[in-house]
C-alpha positions as CSV (number, residue, x, y, z in Angstrom):
1,M,0.0,0.0,0.0
2,K,2.8,2.3,0.9
3,M,4.5,1.6,-2.5
4,K,1.3,2.3,-4.3
5,F,0.9,5.6,-2.5
6,I,4.5,6.6,-3.4
7,L,3.9,5.7,-7.1
8,T,0.7,7.6,-7.1
9,L,2.3,10.6,-5.5
10,G,5.1,10.5,-8.0
11,L,2.6,10.5,-10.9
12,L,0.6,13.4,-9.4
13,F,3.9,15.3,-9.0
14,S,4.8,14.6,-12.6
15,L,1.5,15.8,-13.9
16,E,1.5,18.8,-11.7
17,S,5.0,19.8,-13.0
18,F,3.6,19.9,-16.5
19,S,0.2,21.5,-15.7
20,S,1.7,24.4,-13.7
21,N,2.4,27.4,-16.0
22,H,5.6,29.2,-15.8
23,Q,6.2,32.8,-16.8
24,V,9.2,34.9,-17.7
25,T,9.5,38.4,-18.9
26,F,11.7,38.6,-22.0
27,A,13.5,42.0,-22.0
28,F,16.8,41.2,-23.8
29,W,16.2,43.3,-26.9
30,N,15.5,46.8,-28.1
31,K,11.7,46.3,-28.1
32,P,9.0,46.4,-25.4
33,D,9.1,43.5,-23.0
34,V,7.2,40.3,-23.9
35,N,5.8,37.8,-21.4
36,L,6.5,34.2,-22.2
37,F,4.0,31.8,-20.7
38,Y,5.2,28.2,-20.9
39,S,4.8,24.6,-19.7
40,L,7.6,22.1,-19.1
41,P,7.5,18.3,-19.6
42,A,8.1,16.1,-16.5
43,E,11.8,15.7,-17.5
44,I,13.9,17.7,-19.9
45,D,16.6,15.8,-21.9
46,K,18.4,15.9,-25.2
47,T,15.3,15.0,-27.1
48,T,13.0,17.7,-25.6
49,K,11.4,19.8,-28.4
50,V,9.8,23.2,-28.4
51,L,6.5,24.4,-29.7
52,F,5.6,28.1,-29.9
53,I,1.9,29.0,-29.7
54,I,0.8,32.4,-31.1
55,H,-2.4,34.0,-29.8
56,G,-5.0,35.9,-31.9
57,G,-6.4,39.4,-31.5
58,S,-7.6,38.8,-28.0
59,R,-3.9,38.6,-26.9
60,N,-4.9,35.7,-24.5
61,A,-1.6,33.8,-24.6
62,E,-2.3,31.8,-21.4
63,E,-5.6,30.6,-22.8
64,Y,-3.9,29.4,-25.9
65,L,-1.3,27.6,-23.8
66,E,-4.0,25.9,-21.8
67,A,-5.7,24.7,-25.0
68,W,-2.6,22.8,-26.0
69,K,-1.5,21.4,-22.6
70,K,-3.9,18.4,-22.5
71,Y,-2.6,17.1,-25.8
72,A,1.0,17.4,-24.7
73,I,0.7,16.1,-21.1
74,D,2.7,12.9,-21.9
75,K,5.0,14.5,-24.5
76,N,8.6,15.6,-24.2
77,I,8.0,19.1,-25.4
78,I,8.1,22.6,-24.0
79,L,5.1,24.7,-24.9
80,V,5.8,28.5,-25.2
81,A,3.1,31.2,-25.7
82,P,4.5,34.7,-26.1
83,E,2.1,37.6,-25.3
84,F,2.3,40.5,-27.7
85,T,0.2,43.1,-25.9
86,K,-2.0,45.4,-27.9
87,E,-0.5,48.4,-26.1
88,D,3.1,47.6,-27.3
89,Y,2.4,45.5,-30.4
90,K,-0.8,46.9,-32.0
91,F,0.1,45.4,-35.4
92,G,2.0,42.4,-34.1
93,Y,0.2,40.1,-36.5
94,I,1.8,42.1,-39.4
95,L,5.1,41.9,-37.6
96,E,4.9,45.6,-36.9
97,R,5.9,46.2,-40.5
98,A,2.7,48.0,-41.4
99,S,-0.8,48.7,-40.3
100,D,-3.8,46.8,-41.6
101,T,-4.7,49.9,-43.7
102,G,-1.4,49.6,-45.5
103,K,0.7,52.3,-43.8
104,I,4.3,51.1,-43.8
105,N,6.3,51.3,-40.6
106,K,9.8,52.6,-41.7
107,N,11.4,51.9,-38.4
108,T,12.9,48.5,-39.0
109,D,13.9,48.2,-35.3
110,D,10.2,47.5,-34.6
111,Y,10.0,44.5,-36.9
112,L,9.2,41.1,-35.3
113,D,10.7,39.0,-38.1
114,Q,13.3,37.4,-35.9
115,S,11.3,37.4,-32.6
116,I,10.5,33.7,-32.3
117,D,14.1,32.7,-33.3
118,I,15.3,35.0,-30.4
119,F,12.8,33.5,-27.9
120,F,13.8,30.0,-29.0
121,S,17.5,30.8,-28.4
122,F,16.6,32.1,-24.9
123,I,14.6,28.9,-24.0
124,K,17.2,26.7,-25.5
125,S,19.9,28.3,-23.4
126,K,17.8,28.5,-20.3
127,Y,17.1,24.7,-20.3
128,D,20.3,23.6,-22.1
129,L,18.4,22.0,-25.0
130,S,20.0,20.1,-27.9
131,V,17.4,20.8,-30.5
132,D,18.2,23.3,-33.3
133,K,14.7,23.8,-34.6
134,Y,11.2,24.5,-33.2
135,K,7.6,24.0,-34.2
136,I,5.0,26.9,-34.3
137,Y,1.3,27.2,-34.3
138,G,-0.9,30.3,-34.7
139,H,-4.7,30.8,-34.9
140,S,-6.6,33.8,-36.3
141,G,-4.3,36.8,-35.9
142,G,-1.7,34.4,-34.7
143,G,-2.1,32.5,-38.0
144,Q,-1.3,35.8,-39.7
145,F,1.7,36.2,-37.6
146,V,3.0,32.7,-38.4
147,Q,2.4,33.2,-42.1
148,R,4.4,36.4,-42.2
149,I,7.2,35.0,-39.9
150,L,7.6,32.1,-42.4
151,L,7.7,34.6,-45.3
152,F,10.1,37.2,-43.9
153,N,12.3,35.2,-41.6
154,N,14.8,33.4,-43.9
155,S,16.2,31.1,-41.3
156,D,15.8,27.4,-41.2
157,R,14.9,27.1,-37.5
158,V,11.2,26.2,-38.1
159,S,10.8,22.4,-38.5
160,E,7.1,22.5,-38.9
161,A,4.3,25.0,-38.7
162,V,0.5,25.1,-38.6
163,I,-1.4,28.2,-39.7
164,A,-5.1,28.1,-38.6
165,N,-8.0,30.4,-39.7
166,P,-6.1,33.6,-40.5
167,G,-8.3,36.6,-41.4
168,W,-6.1,37.6,-44.3
169,Y,-2.6,37.1,-45.7
170,T,0.5,38.7,-47.2
171,S,0.1,36.8,-50.5
172,I,2.7,36.3,-53.2
173,T,1.1,38.8,-55.6
174,N,2.0,42.2,-57.0
175,N,-0.4,43.9,-54.6
176,K,1.2,46.4,-52.3
177,F,2.4,45.2,-48.9
178,P,1.0,44.1,-46.5
179,Y,-1.6,42.5,-48.8
180,G,1.0,41.4,-51.4
181,I,4.8,41.6,-51.6
182,K,5.1,44.7,-53.8
183,N,7.5,47.2,-52.2
184,S,8.6,44.7,-49.6
185,D,12.2,43.7,-49.0
186,L,11.7,40.0,-50.0
187,S,14.3,38.3,-52.2
188,S,13.8,35.3,-54.5
189,D,15.7,33.3,-51.9
190,H,13.1,34.2,-49.3
191,I,10.3,33.0,-51.6
192,K,12.0,29.7,-52.3
193,T,12.7,29.1,-48.6
194,Y,9.1,30.0,-47.8
195,F,7.8,27.5,-50.3
196,S,10.1,24.8,-49.0
197,K,9.0,24.9,-45.4
198,K,6.8,22.2,-44.0
199,V,3.6,24.1,-43.4
200,Y,0.0,23.1,-42.8
201,L,-2.7,25.7,-43.6
202,L,-5.9,24.7,-41.8
203,I,-9.3,26.4,-42.3
204,G,-12.5,25.6,-40.6
205,E,-15.2,24.6,-43.1
206,Q,-17.6,26.9,-41.2
207,D,-15.2,29.8,-40.8
208,R,-17.0,32.2,-43.1
209,G,-16.6,35.3,-41.0
210,F,-14.5,38.5,-41.3
211,S,-16.4,39.6,-44.3
212,N,-17.3,43.1,-43.1
213,T,-14.0,44.8,-43.7
214,K,-13.8,47.8,-46.0
215,I,-10.1,47.5,-46.7
216,K,-9.7,46.9,-50.4
217,G,-6.5,45.0,-50.1
218,I,-8.2,42.5,-47.8
219,L,-11.4,42.3,-49.9
220,K,-9.3,41.4,-53.0
221,Q,-8.3,38.2,-51.2
222,G,-11.9,37.0,-50.8
223,D,-15.2,37.8,-49.0
224,N,-14.4,35.7,-45.9
225,R,-11.8,33.6,-44.2
226,F,-12.8,30.4,-45.9
227,E,-12.7,31.9,-49.3
228,R,-9.4,33.7,-48.7
229,A,-7.7,30.5,-47.5
230,N,-8.7,28.7,-50.7
231,N,-7.6,31.6,-52.9
232,F,-4.3,32.0,-51.0
233,M,-3.4,28.3,-51.4
234,N,-4.5,28.2,-55.0
235,N,-2.1,31.2,-55.6
236,L,0.8,29.3,-54.0
237,I,0.1,26.3,-56.2
238,S,-0.1,28.4,-59.3
239,I,3.2,30.1,-58.6
240,S,4.9,26.8,-57.8
241,D,3.8,25.4,-61.1
242,Q,4.6,28.5,-63.1
243,F,8.1,29.0,-61.8
244,D,8.9,25.3,-61.0
245,I,9.4,26.1,-57.2
246,P,8.9,23.0,-55.0
247,L,6.0,23.5,-52.6
248,R,5.8,21.6,-49.3
249,W,2.7,23.2,-48.0
250,T,-0.4,21.1,-47.1
251,F,-4.0,22.5,-47.2
252,K,-6.8,21.0,-45.1
253,V,-10.4,22.0,-44.5
254,V,-11.5,21.0,-41.0
255,Q,-15.1,19.9,-41.3
256,G,-17.7,21.2,-38.8
257,V,-15.4,23.8,-37.3
258,G,-15.7,27.6,-37.4
259,H,-13.5,30.2,-36.0
260,Q,-12.7,28.2,-32.9
261,N,-9.1,27.8,-31.6
262,K,-9.8,25.0,-29.2
263,K,-11.3,22.8,-32.0
264,M,-8.5,23.7,-34.4
265,V,-5.9,22.7,-31.8
266,I,-7.3,19.1,-31.9
267,E,-6.3,18.9,-35.6
268,A,-3.1,20.8,-35.2
269,S,-1.9,18.7,-32.3
270,K,-2.2,15.6,-34.4
271,I,0.2,17.2,-36.9
272,L,2.7,18.9,-34.6
273,L,2.9,16.3,-31.8
274,S,3.0,13.2,-34.0
275,D,6.7,12.8,-33.8
276,V,7.1,13.8,-30.1
277,N,7.7,11.0,-27.7
């Protein structure tokens, strides 16, 4: 009986160590501080991986972290949810490169292109991790963030990404940035790297909202999220065929789901946690 009690206590302690959220304020850069909410596995070793979870417009990083934790409870992975507050990062989902009305921010020091790479280096150093790459997930405004991080960050540190239910995109078209890539600083190498990344674009079959915008650059992409996602992916396929650029992206419609992060996480967790022990 005593042995059973000890084993049970050990199991509870293990679960508690994962279920308890940690928080650290990241201030080691020339931008406003960012709170990093994260959960740790029961034991960290050389195979421990890292998944970044990017919140939407509600800026509810902790809620996004909670939505993922039950799917990673027995997985050797650190979950990290950065909080880009509205006060400090009003246009964080456009990487602070512009506003949603198209006004370009000329102060390149504000840009968030390298932000997740920097946070990853911090977490890797803090826990002496061996992995060189990380996974990333974003929903809604967070999906926009991830789409643009993949586009403008030319590093190879992202092993796998899931973009879920974005409102709109920076598409590979001749439309002005941030709706297209005209007048942006992207090179052909950026585009090739972007196409080569292992990315899953998920759209809820019932996510037909965000149709009341009056911004012409967004309306050109489609009348609602579902239509924009299909148009965006078709454009990538067309460019891949036209210029013979290999495309590793996967597109999936999630049936019976609308603009619901928790339900999209169910599908995303199957993708991003499938190779995590």
